[in-house]
C-alpha positions as CSV (number, residue, x, y, z in Angstrom):
1,X,-22.0,66.5,52.3
2,X,-24.1,68.2,49.5
3,X,-21.1,68.2,47.2
4,X,-20.3,64.5,47.7
5,X,-23.8,63.4,47.1
6,X,-24.1,65.7,44.0
7,X,-20.9,64.2,42.6
8,X,-22.3,60.7,43.0
9,X,-25.5,61.8,41.4
10,X,-23.6,63.1,38.4
11,X,-22.6,59.6,37.6
12,X,-26.1,58.2,37.5
13,X,-28.1,57.4,34.3
14,X,-30.8,59.7,35.5
15,X,-28.5,62.7,35.5
16,X,-26.9,61.8,32.2
17,X,-30.4,61.6,30.7
18,X,-31.3,65.0,32.1
19,X,-28.1,66.5,30.8
20,X,-28.5,65.0,27.3
21,X,-32.1,66.2,27.3
22,X,-31.0,69.8,28.1
23,X,-28.4,69.8,25.4
24,X,-30.9,68.5,22.8
25,X,-33.4,71.3,23.8
26,X,-30.6,73.9,23.4
27,X,-29.8,72.5,19.9
28,X,-33.5,72.7,18.9
29,X,-33.6,76.3,19.9
30,X,-30.4,77.2,18.0
31,X,-31.6,75.3,14.9
32,X,-34.6,77.5,14.5
33,X,-32.7,79.9,12.4
34,X,-30.4,82.9,12.5
35,X,-31.8,84.1,15.8
36,X,-29.8,86.0,18.4
37,X,-30.1,84.5,21.9
38,X,-29.5,85.7,25.4
39,X,-29.7,84.1,28.9
40,X,-31.8,85.6,31.7
41,X,-29.4,85.4,34.5
42,X,-30.3,85.9,38.2
43,X,-27.1,84.6,39.7
44,X,-29.0,81.7,41.2
45,X,-28.0,78.0,40.6
46,X,-30.5,77.3,37.9
47,X,-29.6,80.2,35.6
48,X,-25.9,79.5,36.4
49,X,-26.3,76.0,34.9
50,X,-28.3,77.2,31.9
51,X,-25.6,79.8,31.2
52,X,-22.9,77.2,31.4
53,X,-24.8,74.8,29.1
54,X,-25.6,77.4,26.5
55,X,-22.0,78.7,26.5
56,X,-20.9,75.2,25.6
57,X,-22.3,76.1,22.2
58,X,-22.3,79.9,22.3
59,X,-19.3,81.0,24.4
60,X,-20.1,84.7,24.0
61,X,-23.9,84.6,24.6
62,X,-24.9,87.7,26.6
63,X,-26.3,87.2,30.1
64,X,-28.9,89.6,31.4
65,X,-29.1,90.3,35.1
66,X,-31.9,92.5,36.4
67,X,-31.9,93.8,40.0
68,X,-34.1,95.9,42.2
69,X,-31.3,97.8,44.1
70,X,-31.1,95.1,46.9
71,X,-29.1,91.9,46.5
72,X,-26.7,89.8,48.5
73,X,-23.0,90.8,48.7
74,X,-22.0,87.4,47.3
75,X,-24.3,88.1,44.3
76,X,-22.4,91.3,43.6
77,X,-19.1,89.5,43.8
78,X,-20.3,86.7,41.6
79,X,-21.6,89.1,38.9
80,X,-18.2,90.8,38.8
81,X,-16.7,87.5,37.7
82,X,-19.2,87.1,34.8
83,X,-18.2,88.1,31.3
84,X,-20.5,89.7,28.8
85,X,-23.0,90.6,31.5
86,X,-25.8,93.1,30.8
87,X,-27.0,94.7,34.1
88,X,-30.4,96.4,34.1
89,X,-32.9,97.5,36.7
90,X,-36.5,96.2,37.0
91,X,-39.4,96.5,39.3
92,X,-41.7,93.7,38.2
93,X,-44.0,91.8,40.6
94,X,-42.8,93.5,43.8
95,X,-44.8,93.9,47.0
96,X,-46.9,97.0,47.1
97,X,-44.9,98.5,49.9
98,X,-41.6,98.2,48.1
99,X,-40.5,101.7,46.9
100,X,-38.3,101.8,43.9
101,X,-36.2,104.6,42.5
102,X,-34.3,105.5,39.4
103,X,-34.9,104.6,35.7
104,X,-36.6,101.2,35.7
105,X,-37.2,98.9,32.8
106,X,-37.7,95.2,32.1
107,X,-35.8,92.3,30.5
108,X,-38.3,91.9,27.6
109,X,-38.1,95.5,26.6
110,X,-34.4,95.5,26.9
111,X,-34.1,92.4,24.8
112,X,-36.2,93.9,22.0
113,X,-34.0,97.0,22.1
114,X,-30.9,94.9,21.7
115,X,-32.4,92.9,18.8
116,X,-32.4,89.6,20.6
117,X,-34.9,87.0,19.3
118,X,-34.9,84.5,22.2
119,X,-34.0,84.0,25.8
120,X,-32.8,80.9,27.7
121,X,-34.2,80.7,31.2
122,X,-33.6,78.4,34.2
123,X,-37.2,77.6,35.0
124,X,-37.8,74.1,36.5
125,X,-41.0,72.1,37.0
126,X,-39.9,71.0,40.4
127,X,-39.8,74.6,41.8
128,X,-43.6,75.1,42.1
129,X,-47.0,73.8,40.9
130,X,-47.4,77.0,38.8
131,X,-44.2,76.4,36.9
132,X,-45.0,72.8,36.5
133,X,-48.3,73.6,34.8
134,X,-46.7,76.3,32.7
135,X,-43.9,74.2,31.4
136,X,-46.1,71.2,30.8
137,X,-48.6,73.3,28.9
138,X,-46.2,75.2,26.7
139,X,-43.2,72.9,26.6
140,X,-39.5,73.8,27.1
141,X,-39.3,75.8,23.8
142,X,-42.1,78.1,22.7
143,X,-42.8,81.6,21.4
144,X,-44.2,84.2,23.8
145,X,-46.4,86.5,21.8
146,X,-46.7,89.1,24.5
147,X,-42.9,89.5,24.6
148,X,-42.3,88.9,20.9
149,X,-39.6,86.5,21.8
150,X,-38.7,82.8,21.9
151,X,-38.3,81.3,25.3
152,X,-36.3,78.2,26.0
153,X,-36.1,76.3,29.3
154,X,-33.5,73.5,28.8
155,X,-33.5,72.3,32.4
156,X,-37.3,72.2,32.8
157,X,-37.2,68.6,33.9
158,X,-34.2,68.7,36.2
159,X,-34.1,68.2,39.9
160,X,-32.2,70.5,42.3
161,X,-29.8,67.6,42.7
162,X,-29.2,67.6,38.9
163,X,-28.3,71.3,39.1
164,X,-25.7,70.8,41.8
165,X,-24.4,67.6,40.1
166,X,-23.6,69.6,37.0
167,X,-22.1,72.5,38.9
168,X,-19.7,70.3,40.9
169,X,-18.9,67.8,38.3
170,X,-17.9,70.5,35.8
171,X,-16.3,72.9,38.3
172,X,-18.7,75.6,37.4
173,X,-18.3,78.9,39.2
174,X,-21.4,79.7,41.3
175,X,-22.8,82.3,43.7
176,X,-21.1,81.7,47.1
177,X,-24.2,82.9,48.9
178,X,-25.2,79.2,48.6
179,X,-22.3,78.4,50.9
180,X,-23.7,80.8,53.4
181,X,-27.2,79.1,53.1
182,X,-25.5,75.8,53.8
183,X,-23.9,77.3,56.9
184,X,-27.1,78.5,58.4
185,X,-28.8,75.2,57.8
186,X,-31.2,75.9,54.9
187,X,-32.2,72.7,53.1
188,X,-30.5,72.6,49.6
189,X,-33.9,71.9,48.1
190,X,-35.3,75.2,49.4
191,X,-32.3,77.4,48.8
192,X,-33.2,80.4,46.6
193,X,-31.3,83.5,45.6
194,X,-33.0,86.5,44.0
195,X,-34.8,89.8,44.6
196,X,-35.8,90.5,48.2
197,X,-39.2,92.0,47.7
198,X,-40.9,90.0,44.9
199,X,-44.3,88.7,46.1
200,X,-43.6,85.1,45.2
201,X,-40.3,84.8,47.2
202,X,-41.8,86.6,50.2
203,X,-44.1,83.6,50.5
204,X,-41.0,81.3,50.7
205,X,-39.7,83.0,53.8
206,X,-36.9,84.9,52.0
207,X,-36.7,87.6,54.5
208,X,-36.5,85.2,57.5
209,X,-33.5,83.6,55.8
210,X,-32.0,87.0,55.0
211,X,-32.2,88.0,58.7
212,X,-30.5,84.8,59.8
213,X,-27.7,84.8,57.2
214,X,-27.2,88.5,56.5
215,X,-28.5,90.4,59.6
216,X,-26.8,93.7,58.7
217,X,-28.3,93.7,55.2
218,X,-31.7,92.8,56.6
219,X,-31.6,95.7,59.0
220,X,-30.6,98.1,56.2
221,X,-33.5,96.8,54.1
222,X,-36.0,97.0,56.9
223,X,-34.9,100.5,57.7
224,X,-35.7,101.5,54.1
225,X,-38.9,99.3,54.1
226,X,-40.3,98.9,57.6
227,X,-43.0,96.5,56.3
228,X,-40.3,93.9,55.8
229,X,-40.3,93.2,59.6
230,X,-43.8,91.8,59.4
231,X,-42.4,88.8,57.5
232,X,-39.9,87.7,60.2
């Protein structure tokens, strides 16, 4: 049902306006000079669409995926299908009880080391009040002084339906974990894929969904981090 509705939405003036707006923003970013760009890529639907849109203009643009050791099996399968993918580890904004291991870094530091001047992201105003305020304050294209990097959010004004409309209408490969979320009855508007122990997503009931859809993975995660059981 979601696919049929999304394909109908892809034909609407509203979606075509959103699509043209995103492409204009990407052009504005690319016209700023001889900058080197990357795409921050989580494997979620929003960054999937941004990557596809940017690769209309820059087919070989690098995608950067940061993980915290724990991710869905479908995410690993999806990442294996992505070309020019840079995989790094990060421990940003995790819950205090989440123990990390190994050599950890962050996307901004990695980007600077690679000589990249800007990053395309899939932030949308619809996702939260915090992101709405942020994107309306700074706009879809701005320079982040703390990161010494340009940041571009071409789908800032898209709805979740716009995202799926683009994916289905253009036959874009996507993370099949969304199919599992459909199977267990998670409303498409509230489907999220990403790190398991980030403070923000814990508030969205991410671990409840993990237990329902991927019980074995949840048990493994809870065995390593017993505090996780207090969220379900």
